[in-house]
N, C-alpha and C positions, 0 to 999 in steps of 0.2 A: 504494500500500500504506500502510496505517495503521500508525504506529509504536506499539508497545505497550511501556510502560516498567515494567510490573509485574514484580516479581522482581529488579529491578536492585539494590535495597537488600540483599536476601538474598545476592546474588553479591558485592557489595562487602564485606559483613560477613564472608563466608566467606574472602575474601582478606586482610582486615585482622585478624580475630580471633586467629589463631595468634600473630602478632607482638605484638598487644596483651596477650594472656595471658602470653606469655613475659616481656615487660617487667614486667608486674605481679608475676609470680612471682619475678623477679629482685629487685625492690624488697623483697618480703617476705623472701626468703632472706637478702639482705645486711643488711636491717634487724635480723633476728634474730641474724645473725652478729655484727654490730658491737655490738649490745646485750649479747651474751654476752661479747665481748671486754672491754667496759667493766666488766661485772660481775666478771669474773675479775681485772681490774686492781685494782678496788676491794677485792676480797677479799684479794688478795696484799698490798696496801698496809696494810690494817687489821691483817692478821695479823702483818706485820713490825713495825708500830708497837707492837702488843700484846706482842711478844716482847722488846722493850726493857726491860720491867719485871722480867725474870728476871735473877738473879745468876749462875746456872750455865747450862750448855747444856741440861740437862734441864728446868730451869724455863722457859727461853726456848722450847723446843720445846713444852712443855705449854701455855704461855700462847698461843702462836701457833696451835696446833691447836684450842684451845678457841674462840678468836676466829674461826678459819676455819669451824668447825662452826656457830657462831652466824650468821655472815654468809651461809653457804650457805642456812640456814633463811630468812633475809630475802628471798632471791631464789628461794624455793621454787617458785613457778609456772613460772619459767623454767629454773632450774638444779636438778639433782638431785645428791645427795651420792654416788650410785653412779657417776656419770660424771666426778666431779672428784677430784683428788688433790693432796696437798700434800707438798712435800719441802723439805729444808733443805741447799742446796749450801754448800760451805765458803766462808766469807767471811774477809776480813782481820781481824786482831786489832781488837777494839773495834767490830765490825760484825756485824749479823745479816742473813742472806739467807734469803728465803722464796720458793719457787717454787710457783705454783699452775697446774695444767694441767687443761683441761676437754676431754672427748671430745665433739666436735661431731657425730659420726656418730649420736649418740642421737636427734637431731632428725629423722633420716630424709631429709635433703636430698641425701644422696649419690646417690640414685637419679636425680637430674636432672643428667645428664652435660653438658647444654648450659650449665649455670650453674656454672662453676668457683668454688670457694671457696678463698681464699688458703691455708688449712691446715685440716685436719680436727681438729687438736688444738691450739688456741691455748694458749700457755703464757706466763706472765708471771713474771719474777723481779724482786723488789724487794729492794734492799740498803739498810739504814738504819744509820747510825752512832750509837753511844751517846755520842759526844763524848769518849771517853777514848782515849789514845794506844795 
């Protein structure tokens, strides 16, 4: 009997393709997730630093919110302002705390149950000191 090797590549591809595509999808999902995390961290840091310019709590909140809105605009293709939020947890005297949270479910990756994401709402809190006691 003559051996026919036609179709072997198609069978090998059928066996390997699901694993390959899952790994590729995982790289994309985690790449977007970590990029989002870094952007949220940057936005929180910039907002907290901007808040230091205010003398009162209202001024600090206004400055931080303005900087937050500007920074979200810089990351516009990746982040949307409707999925992000800013809050101001209480900090010790002479410090300003800014917390930025982003709803990662807006990307639609939650449908992939085989690829768990660390958290669907990454949140970063940055506390900066004004240097006064």
